[in-house]
N, C-alpha and C positions, 0 to 999 in steps of 0.2 A: 542449899545448906549441905556442907561436907561432913565427913565422918568425925572430924575433930569437934564440930559443933554438937553432934550427937553425944559423943563421949564426955564433953565438958558440961552437959546439962544433966544433972541427976534425975530431974523429973522426966525428961524425955527417955532416958535410959530405963526408968522404971516402967513407963508406958510400953516401950518396946518389949521389955521382958514379959509383961502381962499378955501382950498380944501374942508373943511367941509361945508362951505356956498354954494360952487358950488354943492356939493353932495346933500345938503338939498334942493337946488333950483330945482333939477331935479324931474321928475315925479316918482311916486311910482314904476311904471313898470321899468323905467330906473334904479332906485336904486336897484331893485331886480336883474336886469340883471348884473349890476356892481358887486353886491355881489356874484352872481353865478360865474361870470367870475373870480373874485378874488379867490373864493374858488377852481375853476378849476386850476388856476395857482398854488395855494398852493398845491393842490393835485398832480399836475404834478411834482412839485419840490420834494414833499415827495416820490412820486412813483419812480422818477429818482434816488433819493439819497438813499432811504431806502427800499421801498416796493419791487420793482423789483429785486434788488440784494438779498434781503432776500428770496424772492420767488425762485429765481434761486438756491440759496444755499440749500433751502429746497428740491427742485427737485433733485439736485445732491445727497443730503443725502438719499432721498427716493430711488433713483436708486441704490446707493451703498448698501442700506439695502436689496433691492430686489435681487441684484446680490449675496449678501452674503447668503440670504435665499435659492436661487436657487443652489448655490454651496454646501451649507450644505445638501440640499435634495438630490443632486446628489451623494455626498459622502456617505450619509446614505444609498441610494439605492445600491451603489457599495459595501458597507460593508455588506449589507443584502445578496446580491448575492454571495459575497465571503464566508460568513458564511454558506450559503446553499451548496455551492460547497464543502467546507471543510467537512461539515456534511455528504454529499453523499460519498465523498472519504473515510471518516472514516467508514461508513457503509459497503462500498465495501471491504475495507481492513479487517474489522472484519469478513465478510462473507467468504472471501478468507482464512483467518486464520483458521476459523472453518472447512472449507473443507480440508485444509492441515492437520489439527489435526485428522480429521476423517479418511483421507486416511492413515496417519501414524499409527493410532491405528489399522485400518483394516489390514495394512501390518504387524504390529507386531503380531496381532492375528493369521494371516495366517502363519507367520513364526514360531510362537510357536506351532501351530497345525502340521505343516509339520515336525518340529524338533521332536515333540513327537512321530511321526510315524517312524522316522528314527532309525536305529540301533545305539546304543551308540558306539563310537569309540573304547572304551576299551573292548567291548563285541564282536566285529566283528570276531576276530580270533576264539573264543570259539564257536560262533554260526555256523561258516562255518565248523569247525572241527567236530562239532556234526552232521551236515548234511552229511559230508563225512563218518562218522562212520556208518551211516545208509545205506550207499551204499558201502558195504564191498569190492566189486570187483574193485572199483576205487583206484588208487594209487596217492597220493599227491607227486608230484615231488618237488615242492618248494612253499613257501609263503613268500613274502617280502613286506615291507611297502614302500609307496611312501612318499616323503617329504610333510608335511602338508602345505597347501596353504591357505593364508588368503583370505576370501571371503568378499568383500566390497558390501554393500547394498546401492542401490541408493535411496536417500531421495526424497520426493516430490519436484517438481520444478527444478530438475536436480542437487541439491546440493549433495555433497558426505558425507554420514554418516560414523561414525567410524565403524571399523570392529568389528563384534560381533560373527562371526562364522569362523570355520576353516574346510577345506576339508581334510579328512584323507582317503587315498587310500590304497588298497591292490592289489597285483598281485599274482594270484594263477595259478599254472601249474598243471593240473590234467591229468592222463593217464587212459584210459579204453576204453570199447567198445562204439559204437555210442549210443546204447539204454541206457546204464548206464550213459553216459555223459548227454544225453537228460533228463533223469529222475532227475539227480542231479541238472541240470539247472532249471527244473521246481520246485524242492524243494527250491532252493535259491530264485526263483521268488515269491514263496508263503510264504516266511518267515513272521511271525507276525510283526517284525520290518524290514522295508524295507531298501534296499541298492540301491544306484544309479549305474546303469550299465554304465560304461564308454566305454568299447569296449571288444571284444573277438576275438580270432583267433583259427582256428582248422587246425591242420597239421597231417600228418601221416609219418611214417618211412618206411623203406624197408620191414619190417615184417607186414606192414599194421596196426600197432598199432597207435591209435589216441591219439593225445595230444591236450588238450584244454587249452588255456591261457586266463584267465578272469581278467579284471581290474574292480574293484568295489570301490566305495567310499561312505562315509557318512559325514554328517555335525555335528560338535560338537563345543561347546564353548571352549573346551580344546585345547590349541595350542601346547601342548607337543606331540612329535612324539610317535607312538605306540611302537617303539623299538622291532619290530619282526625281528628276525635274518633272513637273506636271506636263 
């Protein structure tokens, strides 16, 4: 209801004047108390209608913001921990890879050194025949090749590496006296390029002639057989 409504109604104007005269007739202290009471009523209405709901909404918004910040900090902390764990795992994997590479390189070097000390497969026959020629009393009964065998090298960690070497073997049957056979074996053992002794057997016939059967082998990257006739 606006001011024009108040001024256009004589009854309302009369009521307003009576209230005003009654208010003016009161003591100053009473008028102050009435003003304060009216202000309290107005404040109560404003608080009930606007201030308290707005404050509650502000508290809820503040709580949601605090919860969001706490969740963000927790996610940030988890991400930091995850990044640190990934970095540690990466460092461990790099260290393990370096160790594997070092072991592999060491194994390759040892293999190359061992292979350089072995007698070449193609030279085994000539080397053994040359030693036999120096022991003229010995008789070569037979010399035959064994089928080449693929040698698989174990890679670090238990993995299977590709075959890079082949084992070539020879079977020699030599006849002679005990001392001549022993001297020949010592000569074979002290060859500049070594052979792998697989096994040997010593037998004698009715005439007490000794026969020595020796199996030797060497390692070579060549997979072709030696092709020595029996």
